PyMOL Python script that loads the backbone (N, CA, C, O; Angstrom):
from pymol import cmd

cmd.read_pdbstr("""\
ATOM      1  N   MET A   1      26.656 -29.561 -21.923  1.00  0.00           N
ATOM      2  CA  MET A   1      27.374 -28.333 -21.653  1.00  0.00           C
ATOM      3  C   MET A   1      26.643 -27.581 -20.552  1.00  0.00           C
ATOM      4  O   MET A   1      25.437 -27.354 -20.643  1.00  0.00           O
ATOM      5  N   ALA A   2      27.368 -27.199 -19.520  1.00  0.00           N
ATOM      6  CA  ALA A   2      26.772 -26.503 -18.383  1.00  0.00           C
ATOM      7  C   ALA A   2      26.475 -25.053 -18.734  1.00  0.00           C
ATOM      8  O   ALA A   2      27.215 -24.406 -19.475  1.00  0.00           O
ATOM      9  N   LYS A   3      25.376 -24.563 -18.183  1.00  0.00           N
ATOM     10  CA  LYS A   3      25.009 -23.178 -18.389  1.00  0.00           C
ATOM     11  C   LYS A   3      25.881 -22.279 -17.518  1.00  0.00           C
ATOM     12  O   LYS A   3      26.152 -22.602 -16.362  1.00  0.00           O
ATOM     13  N   LYS A   4      26.317 -21.154 -18.074  1.00  0.00           N
ATOM     14  CA  LYS A   4      27.134 -20.229 -17.316  1.00  0.00           C
ATOM     15  C   LYS A   4      26.248 -19.458 -16.340  1.00  0.00           C
ATOM     16  O   LYS A   4      25.184 -18.966 -16.716  1.00  0.00           O
ATOM     17  N   LYS A   5      26.689 -19.356 -15.092  1.00  0.00           N
ATOM     18  CA  LYS A   5      25.924 -18.643 -14.080  1.00  0.00           C
ATOM     19  C   LYS A   5      26.024 -17.151 -14.343  1.00  0.00           C
ATOM     20  O   LYS A   5      27.119 -16.608 -14.493  1.00  0.00           O
ATOM     21  N   ILE A   6      24.881 -16.495 -14.399  1.00  0.00           N
ATOM     22  CA  ILE A   6      24.826 -15.078 -14.741  1.00  0.00           C
ATOM     23  C   ILE A   6      25.159 -14.197 -13.548  1.00  0.00           C
ATOM     24  O   ILE A   6      25.837 -13.184 -13.715  1.00  0.00           O
ATOM     25  N   GLY A   7      24.719 -14.539 -12.387  1.00  0.00           N
ATOM     26  CA  GLY A   7      24.893 -13.693 -11.217  1.00  0.00           C
ATOM     27  C   GLY A   7      23.535 -13.277 -10.685  1.00  0.00           C
ATOM     28  O   GLY A   7      22.497 -13.728 -11.171  1.00  0.00           O
ATOM     29  N   HIS A   8      23.553 -12.420  -9.691  1.00  0.00           N
ATOM     30  CA  HIS A   8      22.285 -11.997  -9.104  1.00  0.00           C
ATOM     31  C   HIS A   8      22.330 -10.510  -8.774  1.00  0.00           C
ATOM     32  O   HIS A   8      23.391  -9.889  -8.727  1.00  0.00           O
ATOM     33  N   LEU A   9      21.175  -9.982  -8.556  1.00  0.00           N
ATOM     34  CA  LEU A   9      21.036  -8.556  -8.261  1.00  0.00           C
ATOM     35  C   LEU A   9      20.755  -8.318  -6.779  1.00  0.00           C
ATOM     36  O   LEU A   9      20.299  -7.241  -6.395  1.00  0.00           O
ATOM     37  N   LYS A  10      21.026  -9.311  -5.957  1.00  0.00           N
ATOM     38  CA  LYS A  10      20.823  -9.169  -4.515  1.00  0.00           C
ATOM     39  C   LYS A  10      22.025  -8.471  -3.894  1.00  0.00           C
ATOM     40  O   LYS A  10      23.131  -8.497  -4.435  1.00  0.00           O
ATOM     41  N   ASN A  11      21.789  -7.862  -2.773  1.00  0.00           N
ATOM     42  CA  ASN A  11      22.838  -7.229  -1.977  1.00  0.00           C
ATOM     43  C   ASN A  11      23.595  -6.119  -2.696  1.00  0.00           C
ATOM     44  O   ASN A  11      24.796  -5.955  -2.481  1.00  0.00           O
ATOM     45  N   VAL A  12      22.912  -5.351  -3.549  1.00  0.00           N
ATOM     46  CA  VAL A  12      23.515  -4.174  -4.176  1.00  0.00           C
ATOM     47  C   VAL A  12      23.299  -3.020  -3.210  1.00  0.00           C
ATOM     48  O   VAL A  12      22.163  -2.660  -2.902  1.00  0.00           O
ATOM     49  N   SER A  13      24.391  -2.446  -2.737  1.00  0.00           N
ATOM     50  CA  SER A  13      24.265  -1.363  -1.765  1.00  0.00           C
ATOM     51  C   SER A  13      23.619  -0.137  -2.401  1.00  0.00           C
ATOM     52  O   SER A  13      23.681   0.051  -3.616  1.00  0.00           O
ATOM     53  N   LEU A  14      23.010   0.679  -1.580  1.00  0.00           N
ATOM     54  CA  LEU A  14      22.345   1.894  -2.049  1.00  0.00           C
ATOM     55  C   LEU A  14      23.346   2.820  -2.730  1.00  0.00           C
ATOM     56  O   LEU A  14      23.052   3.406  -3.772  1.00  0.00           O
ATOM     57  N   LYS A  15      24.522   2.949  -2.140  1.00  0.00           N
ATOM     58  CA  LYS A  15      25.560   3.825  -2.705  1.00  0.00           C
ATOM     59  C   LYS A  15      25.993   3.337  -4.091  1.00  0.00           C
ATOM     60  O   LYS A  15      26.128   4.134  -5.019  1.00  0.00           O
ATOM     61  N   LYS A  16      26.207   2.042  -4.224  1.00  0.00           N
ATOM     62  CA  LYS A  16      26.623   1.460  -5.500  1.00  0.00           C
ATOM     63  C   LYS A  16      25.513   1.587  -6.546  1.00  0.00           C
ATOM     64  O   LYS A  16      25.788   1.849  -7.717  1.00  0.00           O
ATOM     65  N   TYR A  17      24.267   1.402  -6.126  1.00  0.00           N
ATOM     66  CA  TYR A  17      23.148   1.497  -7.062  1.00  0.00           C
ATOM     67  C   TYR A  17      22.964   2.938  -7.543  1.00  0.00           C
ATOM     68  O   TYR A  17      22.629   3.162  -8.706  1.00  0.00           O
ATOM     69  N   CYS A  18      23.178   3.902  -6.668  1.00  0.00           N
ATOM     70  CA  CYS A  18      23.095   5.312  -7.077  1.00  0.00           C
ATOM     71  C   CYS A  18      24.177   5.631  -8.106  1.00  0.00           C
ATOM     72  O   CYS A  18      23.920   6.361  -9.063  1.00  0.00           O
ATOM     73  N   LYS A  19      25.378   5.094  -7.922  1.00  0.00           N
ATOM     74  CA  LYS A  19      26.455   5.281  -8.910  1.00  0.00           C
ATOM     75  C   LYS A  19      26.085   4.617 -10.234  1.00  0.00           C
ATOM     76  O   LYS A  19      26.381   5.151 -11.303  1.00  0.00           O
ATOM     77  N   PHE A  20      25.439   3.455 -10.163  1.00  0.00           N
ATOM     78  CA  PHE A  20      24.964   2.743 -11.354  1.00  0.00           C
ATOM     79  C   PHE A  20      23.991   3.616 -12.136  1.00  0.00           C
ATOM     80  O   PHE A  20      24.115   3.743 -13.354  1.00  0.00           O
ATOM     81  N   LEU A  21      23.030   4.216 -11.453  1.00  0.00           N
ATOM     82  CA  LEU A  21      22.063   5.084 -12.114  1.00  0.00           C
ATOM     83  C   LEU A  21      22.742   6.311 -12.720  1.00  0.00           C
ATOM     84  O   LEU A  21      22.370   6.756 -13.806  1.00  0.00           O
ATOM     85  N   ASP A  22      23.736   6.854 -12.019  1.00  0.00           N
ATOM     86  CA  ASP A  22      24.500   7.985 -12.561  1.00  0.00           C
ATOM     87  C   ASP A  22      25.228   7.592 -13.842  1.00  0.00           C
ATOM     88  O   ASP A  22      25.284   8.375 -14.790  1.00  0.00           O
ATOM     89  N   GLU A  23      25.788   6.377 -13.874  1.00  0.00           N
ATOM     90  CA  GLU A  23      26.481   5.869 -15.061  1.00  0.00           C
ATOM     91  C   GLU A  23      25.546   5.790 -16.267  1.00  0.00           C
ATOM     92  O   GLU A  23      25.973   5.967 -17.407  1.00  0.00           O
ATOM     93  N   LEU A  24      24.272   5.523 -16.002  1.00  0.00           N
ATOM     94  CA  LEU A  24      23.288   5.391 -17.079  1.00  0.00           C
ATOM     95  C   LEU A  24      22.681   6.730 -17.495  1.00  0.00           C
ATOM     96  O   LEU A  24      21.777   6.770 -18.330  1.00  0.00           O
ATOM     97  N   GLY A  25      23.173   7.819 -16.918  1.00  0.00           N
ATOM     98  CA  GLY A  25      22.694   9.140 -17.295  1.00  0.00           C
ATOM     99  C   GLY A  25      21.490   9.624 -16.512  1.00  0.00           C
ATOM    100  O   GLY A  25      20.878  10.629 -16.874  1.00  0.00           O
ATOM    101  N   CYS A  26      21.146   8.926 -15.447  1.00  0.00           N
ATOM    102  CA  CYS A  26      20.023   9.358 -14.610  1.00  0.00           C
ATOM    103  C   CYS A  26      20.535  10.364 -13.583  1.00  0.00           C
ATOM    104  O   CYS A  26      21.664  10.253 -13.104  1.00  0.00           O
ATOM    105  N   LYS A  27      19.715  11.324 -13.257  1.00  0.00           N
ATOM    106  CA  LYS A  27      20.076  12.352 -12.281  1.00  0.00           C
ATOM    107  C   LYS A  27      19.073  12.337 -11.137  1.00  0.00           C
ATOM    108  O   LYS A  27      17.868  12.198 -11.347  1.00  0.00           O
ATOM    109  N   CYS A  28      19.592  12.482  -9.927  1.00  0.00           N
ATOM    110  CA  CYS A  28      18.715  12.589  -8.766  1.00  0.00           C
ATOM    111  C   CYS A  28      18.202  14.020  -8.740  1.00  0.00           C
ATOM    112  O   CYS A  28      18.942  14.943  -8.401  1.00  0.00           O
ATOM    113  N   ASN A  29      16.941  14.203  -9.097  1.00  0.00           N
ATOM    114  CA  ASN A  29      16.415  15.550  -9.196  1.00  0.00           C
ATOM    115  C   ASN A  29      15.671  16.001  -7.950  1.00  0.00           C
ATOM    116  O   ASN A  29      15.376  17.188  -7.804  1.00  0.00           O
ATOM    117  N   ARG A  30      15.363  15.073  -7.051  1.00  0.00           N
ATOM    118  CA  ARG A  30      14.771  15.498  -5.787  1.00  0.00           C
ATOM    119  C   ARG A  30      14.836  14.392  -4.755  1.00  0.00           C
ATOM    120  O   ARG A  30      14.855  13.204  -5.079  1.00  0.00           O
ATOM    121  N   THR A  31      14.870  14.813  -3.517  1.00  0.00           N
ATOM    122  CA  THR A  31      14.822  13.901  -2.386  1.00  0.00           C
ATOM    123  C   THR A  31      13.741  14.428  -1.461  1.00  0.00           C
ATOM    124  O   THR A  31      13.801  15.570  -1.006  1.00  0.00           O
ATOM    125  N   LYS A  32      12.769  13.602  -1.189  1.00  0.00           N
ATOM    126  CA  LYS A  32      11.671  14.034  -0.335  1.00  0.00           C
ATOM    127  C   LYS A  32      11.373  12.931   0.663  1.00  0.00           C
ATOM    128  O   LYS A  32      11.155  11.780   0.286  1.00  0.00           O
ATOM    129  N   GLY A  33      11.366  13.291   1.932  1.00  0.00           N
ATOM    130  CA  GLY A  33      11.127  12.286   2.964  1.00  0.00           C
ATOM    131  C   GLY A  33      12.235  11.248   2.914  1.00  0.00           C
ATOM    132  O   GLY A  33      13.413  11.600   2.979  1.00  0.00           O
ATOM    133  N   GLY A  34      11.886  10.002   2.801  1.00  0.00           N
ATOM    134  CA  GLY A  34      12.861   8.925   2.727  1.00  0.00           C
ATOM    135  C   GLY A  34      13.023   8.371   1.328  1.00  0.00           C
ATOM    136  O   GLY A  34      13.376   7.203   1.162  1.00  0.00           O
ATOM    137  N   HIS A  35      12.769   9.200   0.306  1.00  0.00           N
ATOM    138  CA  HIS A  35      12.825   8.725  -1.074  1.00  0.00           C
ATOM    139  C   HIS A  35      13.702   9.613  -1.947  1.00  0.00           C
ATOM    140  O   HIS A  35      13.730  10.834  -1.795  1.00  0.00           O
ATOM    141  N   MET A  36      14.409   8.974  -2.854  1.00  0.00           N
ATOM    142  CA  MET A  36      15.194   9.679  -3.871  1.00  0.00           C
ATOM    143  C   MET A  36      14.533   9.406  -5.209  1.00  0.00           C
ATOM    144  O   MET A  36      14.133   8.278  -5.498  1.00  0.00           O
ATOM    145  N   HIS A  37      14.420  10.456  -6.030  1.00  0.00           N
ATOM    146  CA  HIS A  37      13.767  10.323  -7.335  1.00  0.00           C
ATOM    147  C   HIS A  37      14.772  10.630  -8.432  1.00  0.00           C
ATOM    148  O   HIS A  37      15.291  11.743  -8.520  1.00  0.00           O
ATOM    149  N   TYR A  38      15.042   9.635  -9.269  1.00  0.00           N
ATOM    150  CA  TYR A  38      15.960   9.788 -10.397  1.00  0.00           C
ATOM    151  C   TYR A  38      15.147   9.912 -11.673  1.00  0.00           C
ATOM    152  O   TYR A  38      14.088   9.299 -11.813  1.00  0.00           O
ATOM    153  N   SER A  39      15.655  10.716 -12.605  1.00  0.00           N
ATOM    154  CA  SER A  39      14.970  10.841 -13.887  1.00  0.00           C
ATOM    155  C   SER A  39      15.992  10.947 -15.011  1.00  0.00           C
ATOM    156  O   SER A  39      17.172  11.220 -14.790  1.00  0.00           O
ATOM    157  N   ARG A  40      15.509  10.726 -16.198  1.00  0.00           N
ATOM    158  CA  ARG A  40      16.299  10.847 -17.424  1.00  0.00           C
ATOM    159  C   ARG A  40      15.327  11.291 -18.509  1.00  0.00           C
ATOM    160  O   ARG A  40      14.138  10.976 -18.441  1.00  0.00           O
ATOM    161  N   LYS A  41      15.808  12.001 -19.483  1.00  0.00           N
ATOM    162  CA  LYS A  41      14.957  12.594 -20.509  1.00  0.00           C
ATOM    163  C   LYS A  41      14.019  11.591 -21.188  1.00  0.00           C
ATOM    164  O   LYS A  41      12.854  11.902 -21.433  1.00  0.00           O
ATOM    165  N   ASP A  42      14.518  10.401 -21.490  1.00  0.00           N
ATOM    166  CA  ASP A  42      13.723   9.423 -22.246  1.00  0.00           C
ATOM    167  C   ASP A  42      12.812   8.539 -21.389  1.00  0.00           C
ATOM    168  O   ASP A  42      12.069   7.722 -21.932  1.00  0.00           O
ATOM    169  N   LEU A  43      12.856   8.686 -20.074  1.00  0.00           N
ATOM    170  CA  LEU A  43      12.032   7.848 -19.199  1.00  0.00           C
ATOM    171  C   LEU A  43      10.627   8.427 -19.063  1.00  0.00           C
ATOM    172  O   LEU A  43      10.445   9.643 -18.996  1.00  0.00           O
ATOM    173  N   THR A  44       9.649   7.543 -19.025  1.00  0.00           N
ATOM    174  CA  THR A  44       8.258   7.988 -18.916  1.00  0.00           C
ATOM    175  C   THR A  44       7.864   8.325 -17.480  1.00  0.00           C
ATOM    176  O   THR A  44       6.879   9.027 -17.252  1.00  0.00           O
ATOM    177  N   ARG A  45       8.633   7.825 -16.514  1.00  0.00           N
ATOM    178  CA  ARG A  45       8.349   8.105 -15.110  1.00  0.00           C
ATOM    179  C   ARG A  45       9.646   8.071 -14.316  1.00  0.00           C
ATOM    180  O   ARG A  45      10.622   7.466 -14.759  1.00  0.00           O
ATOM    181  N   PRO A  46       9.677   8.709 -13.151  1.00  0.00           N
ATOM    182  CA  PRO A  46      10.907   8.712 -12.351  1.00  0.00           C
ATOM    183  C   PRO A  46      11.176   7.352 -11.707  1.00  0.00           C
ATOM    184  O   PRO A  46      10.267   6.548 -11.503  1.00  0.00           O
ATOM    185  N   LEU A  47      12.438   7.123 -11.396  1.00  0.00           N
ATOM    186  CA  LEU A  47      12.854   5.922 -10.681  1.00  0.00           C
ATOM    187  C   LEU A  47      12.952   6.310  -9.207  1.00  0.00           C
ATOM    188  O   LEU A  47      13.699   7.224  -8.858  1.00  0.00           O
ATOM    189  N   THR A  48      12.215   5.635  -8.352  1.00  0.00           N
ATOM    190  CA  THR A  48      12.156   6.002  -6.941  1.00  0.00           C
ATOM    191  C   THR A  48      12.871   4.952  -6.104  1.00  0.00           C
ATOM    192  O   THR A  48      12.689   3.748  -6.285  1.00  0.00           O
ATOM    193  N   LEU A  49      13.698   5.451  -5.171  1.00  0.00           N
ATOM    194  CA  LEU A  49      14.428   4.588  -4.242  1.00  0.00           C
ATOM    195  C   LEU A  49      14.126   5.006  -2.819  1.00  0.00           C
ATOM    196  O   LEU A  49      13.999   6.197  -2.535  1.00  0.00           O
ATOM    197  N   GLN A  50      14.011   4.056  -1.936  1.00  0.00           N
ATOM    198  CA  GLN A  50      13.868   4.364  -0.518  1.00  0.00           C
ATOM    199  C   GLN A  50      15.266   4.472   0.077  1.00  0.00           C
ATOM    200  O   GLN A  50      16.080   3.561  -0.073  1.00  0.00           O
ATOM    201  N   THR A  51      15.542   5.577   0.746  1.00  0.00           N
ATOM    202  CA  THR A  51      16.890   5.802   1.270  1.00  0.00           C
ATOM    203  C   THR A  51      17.188   4.966   2.506  1.00  0.00           C
ATOM    204  O   THR A  51      18.352   4.810   2.874  1.00  0.00           O
ATOM    205  N   HIS A  52      16.173   4.430   3.147  1.00  0.00           N
ATOM    206  CA  HIS A  52      16.392   3.624   4.340  1.00  0.00           C
ATOM    207  C   HIS A  52      16.467   2.127   4.041  1.00  0.00           C
ATOM    208  O   HIS A  52      16.620   1.325   4.963  1.00  0.00           O
ATOM    209  N   LYS A  53      16.364   1.741   2.781  1.00  0.00           N
ATOM    210  CA  LYS A  53      16.476   0.329   2.381  1.00  0.00           C
ATOM    211  C   LYS A  53      17.856   0.092   1.784  1.00  0.00           C
ATOM    212  O   LYS A  53      18.112   0.441   0.632  1.00  0.00           O
ATOM    213  N   ASP A  54      18.736  -0.499   2.570  1.00  0.00           N
ATOM    214  CA  ASP A  54      20.082  -0.798   2.094  1.00  0.00           C
ATOM    215  C   ASP A  54      20.432  -2.209   2.542  1.00  0.00           C
ATOM    216  O   ASP A  54      20.520  -2.440   3.748  1.00  0.00           O
ATOM    217  N   PRO A  55      20.634  -3.152   1.653  1.00  0.00           N
ATOM    218  CA  PRO A  55      20.765  -3.054   0.205  1.00  0.00           C
ATOM    219  C   PRO A  55      19.415  -2.838  -0.478  1.00  0.00           C
ATOM    220  O   PRO A  55      18.355  -3.056   0.109  1.00  0.00           O
ATOM    221  N   VAL A  56      19.488  -2.407  -1.725  1.00  0.00           N
ATOM    222  CA  VAL A  56      18.284  -2.148  -2.518  1.00  0.00           C
ATOM    223  C   VAL A  56      17.613  -3.484  -2.825  1.00  0.00           C
ATOM    224  O   VAL A  56      18.274  -4.412  -3.291  1.00  0.00           O
ATOM    225  N   PRO A  57      16.310  -3.594  -2.569  1.00  0.00           N
ATOM    226  CA  PRO A  57      15.604  -4.858  -2.862  1.00  0.00           C
ATOM    227  C   PRO A  57      15.684  -5.223  -4.354  1.00  0.00           C
ATOM    228  O   PRO A  57      15.614  -4.360  -5.229  1.00  0.00           O
ATOM    229  N   GLU A  58      15.829  -6.506  -4.605  1.00  0.00           N
ATOM    230  CA  GLU A  58      15.987  -6.980  -5.980  1.00  0.00           C
ATOM    231  C   GLU A  58      14.788  -6.629  -6.863  1.00  0.00           C
ATOM    232  O   GLU A  58      14.967  -6.335  -8.045  1.00  0.00           O
ATOM    233  N   PHE A  59      13.580  -6.654  -6.318  1.00  0.00           N
ATOM    234  CA  PHE A  59      12.404  -6.349  -7.147  1.00  0.00           C
ATOM    235  C   PHE A  59      12.406  -4.886  -7.596  1.00  0.00           C
ATOM    236  O   PHE A  59      11.886  -4.577  -8.668  1.00  0.00           O
ATOM    237  N   ILE A  60      12.972  -3.994  -6.806  1.00  0.00           N
ATOM    238  CA  ILE A  60      13.093  -2.583  -7.199  1.00  0.00           C
ATOM    239  C   ILE A  60      14.063  -2.468  -8.370  1.00  0.00           C
ATOM    240  O   ILE A  60      13.780  -1.772  -9.345  1.00  0.00           O
ATOM    241  N   ILE A  61      15.199  -3.144  -8.279  1.00  0.00           N
ATOM    242  CA  ILE A  61      16.199  -3.111  -9.352  1.00  0.00           C
ATOM    243  C   ILE A  61      15.601  -3.671 -10.636  1.00  0.00           C
ATOM    244  O   ILE A  61      15.784  -3.091 -11.707  1.00  0.00           O
ATOM    245  N   ARG A  62      14.892  -4.786 -10.542  1.00  0.00           N
ATOM    246  CA  ARG A  62      14.281  -5.394 -11.731  1.00  0.00           C
ATOM    247  C   ARG A  62      13.254  -4.457 -12.375  1.00  0.00           C
ATOM    248  O   ARG A  62      13.188  -4.362 -13.600  1.00  0.00           O
ATOM    249  N   ASN A  63      12.463  -3.772 -11.565  1.00  0.00           N
ATOM    250  CA  ASN A  63      11.494  -2.814 -12.103  1.00  0.00           C
ATOM    251  C   ASN A  63      12.207  -1.663 -12.805  1.00  0.00           C
ATOM    252  O   ASN A  63      11.780  -1.225 -13.874  1.00  0.00           O
ATOM    253  N   HIS A  64      13.288  -1.176 -12.209  1.00  0.00           N
ATOM    254  CA  HIS A  64      14.049  -0.094 -12.826  1.00  0.00           C
ATOM    255  C   HIS A  64      14.684  -0.534 -14.135  1.00  0.00           C
ATOM    256  O   HIS A  64      14.716   0.235 -15.095  1.00  0.00           O
ATOM    257  N   LEU A  65      15.190  -1.760 -14.188  1.00  0.00           N
ATOM    258  CA  LEU A  65      15.798  -2.264 -15.422  1.00  0.00           C
ATOM    259  C   LEU A  65      14.771  -2.335 -16.541  1.00  0.00           C
ATOM    260  O   LEU A  65      15.083  -2.064 -17.701  1.00  0.00           O
ATOM    261  N   ARG A  66      13.556  -2.698 -16.191  1.00  0.00           N
ATOM    262  CA  ARG A  66      12.484  -2.750 -17.188  1.00  0.00           C
ATOM    263  C   ARG A  66      12.205  -1.344 -17.734  1.00  0.00           C
ATOM    264  O   ARG A  66      12.039  -1.171 -18.941  1.00  0.00           O
ATOM    265  N   LEU A  67      12.151  -0.348 -16.852  1.00  0.00           N
ATOM    266  CA  LEU A  67      11.909   1.033 -17.287  1.00  0.00           C
ATOM    267  C   LEU A  67      13.086   1.587 -18.095  1.00  0.00           C
ATOM    268  O   LEU A  67      12.896   2.356 -19.037  1.00  0.00           O
ATOM    269  N   LEU A  68      14.302   1.188 -17.714  1.00  0.00           N
ATOM    270  CA  LEU A  68      15.501   1.660 -18.407  1.00  0.00           C
ATOM    271  C   LEU A  68      15.769   0.885 -19.693  1.00  0.00           C
ATOM    272  O   LEU A  68      16.625   1.276 -20.486  1.00  0.00           O
ATOM    273  N   ASN A  69      15.046  -0.205 -19.900  1.00  0.00           N
ATOM    274  CA  ASN A  69      15.205  -1.069 -21.071  1.00  0.00           C
ATOM    275  C   ASN A  69      16.622  -1.657 -21.132  1.00  0.00           C
ATOM    276  O   ASN A  69      17.287  -1.615 -22.167  1.00  0.00           O
ATOM    277  N   ILE A  70      17.057  -2.201 -19.999  1.00  0.00           N
ATOM    278  CA  ILE A  70      18.394  -2.786 -19.867  1.00  0.00           C
ATOM    279  C   ILE A  70      18.243  -4.233 -19.405  1.00  0.00           C
ATOM    280  O   ILE A  70      17.400  -4.537 -18.561  1.00  0.00           O
ATOM    281  N   THR A  71      19.058  -5.113 -19.960  1.00  0.00           N
ATOM    282  CA  THR A  71      19.016  -6.514 -19.554  1.00  0.00           C
ATOM    283  C   THR A  71      19.757  -6.706 -18.232  1.00  0.00           C
ATOM    284  O   THR A  71      20.570  -5.877 -17.825  1.00  0.00           O
ATOM    285  N   LYS A  72      19.456  -7.807 -17.589  1.00  0.00           N
ATOM    286  CA  LYS A  72      20.108  -8.146 -16.323  1.00  0.00           C
ATOM    287  C   LYS A  72      21.616  -8.322 -16.531  1.00  0.00           C
ATOM    288  O   LYS A  72      22.419  -7.904 -15.696  1.00  0.00           O
ATOM    289  N   GLU A  73      21.986  -8.940 -17.640  1.00  0.00           N
ATOM    290  CA  GLU A  73      23.407  -9.175 -17.931  1.00  0.00           C
ATOM    291  C   GLU A  73      24.158  -7.855 -18.087  1.00  0.00           C
ATOM    292  O   GLU A  73      25.267  -7.710 -17.573  1.00  0.00           O
ATOM    293  N   THR A  74      23.563  -6.895 -18.791  1.00  0.00           N
ATOM    294  CA  THR A  74      24.191  -5.586 -18.967  1.00  0.00           C
ATOM    295  C   THR A  74      24.331  -4.885 -17.625  1.00  0.00           C
ATOM    296  O   THR A  74      25.371  -4.295 -17.330  1.00  0.00           O
ATOM    297  N   ALA A  75      23.292  -4.952 -16.821  1.00  0.00           N
ATOM    298  CA  ALA A  75      23.322  -4.319 -15.502  1.00  0.00           C
ATOM    299  C   ALA A  75      24.406  -4.923 -14.629  1.00  0.00           C
ATOM    300  O   ALA A  75      25.131  -4.199 -13.946  1.00  0.00           O
ATOM    301  N   LEU A  76      24.524  -6.250 -14.647  1.00  0.00           N
ATOM    302  CA  LEU A  76      25.544  -6.913 -13.843  1.00  0.00           C
ATOM    303  C   LEU A  76      26.956  -6.540 -14.291  1.00  0.00           C
ATOM    304  O   LEU A  76      27.850  -6.390 -13.459  1.00  0.00           O
ATOM    305  N   SER A  77      27.159  -6.390 -15.603  1.00  0.00           N
ATOM    306  CA  SER A  77      28.499  -6.009 -16.070  1.00  0.00           C
ATOM    307  C   SER A  77      28.830  -4.573 -15.670  1.00  0.00           C
ATOM    308  O   SER A  77      29.979  -4.278 -15.339  1.00  0.00           O
ATOM    309  N   ILE A  78      27.849  -3.681 -15.694  1.00  0.00           N
ATOM    310  CA  ILE A  78      28.089  -2.294 -15.265  1.00  0.00           C
ATOM    311  C   ILE A  78      28.339  -2.258 -13.757  1.00  0.00           C
ATOM    312  O   ILE A  78      29.255  -1.576 -13.298  1.00  0.00           O
ATOM    313  N   LEU A  79      27.532  -2.985 -12.988  1.00  0.00           N
ATOM    314  CA  LEU A  79      27.703  -3.009 -11.539  1.00  0.00           C
ATOM    315  C   LEU A  79      29.043  -3.603 -11.130  1.00  0.00           C
ATOM    316  O   LEU A  79      29.624  -3.187 -10.128  1.00  0.00           O
ATOM    317  N   SER A  80      29.538  -4.567 -11.888  1.00  0.00           N
ATOM    318  CA  SER A  80      30.830  -5.176 -11.545  1.00  0.00           C
ATOM    319  C   SER A  80      31.996  -4.210 -11.764  1.00  0.00           C
ATOM    320  O   SER A  80      33.055  -4.370 -11.157  1.00  0.00           O
ATOM    321  N   GLU A  81      31.807  -3.219 -12.619  1.00  0.00           N
ATOM    322  CA  GLU A  81      32.861  -2.237 -12.891  1.00  0.00           C
ATOM    323  C   GLU A  81      32.861  -1.091 -11.900  1.00  0.00           C
ATOM    324  O   GLU A  81      33.834  -0.343 -11.814  1.00  0.00           O
ATOM    325  N   ILE A  82      31.778  -0.946 -11.150  1.00  0.00           N
ATOM    326  CA  ILE A  82      31.682   0.164 -10.171  1.00  0.00           C
ATOM    327  C   ILE A  82      32.374  -0.216  -8.890  1.00  0.00           C
ATOM    328  O   ILE A  82      32.406   0.576  -7.947  1.00  0.00           O
TER     329      ILE A  82
END
""", "prot")
cmd.dss("prot")
cmd.show_as("cartoon", "prot")
cmd.util.cbc("prot")
cmd.orient("prot")
């Protein structure tokens, strides 16, 4: 039986990723220089994005998913709906 292909987190545009974070209840509480900082009440640290990196690098998304405690599959299903 062949394994079902999950998808990838490459080529997620900055605009789409910001909407994704908004869907998860994160708020952009400040923008300084070339960085946007998102936070949520239960997070131990802010999620930082570089505004000049579009699409968002996959390693940044993976780090954010770890902090948000979300699986790759869940993230891909939310991103597909945006």
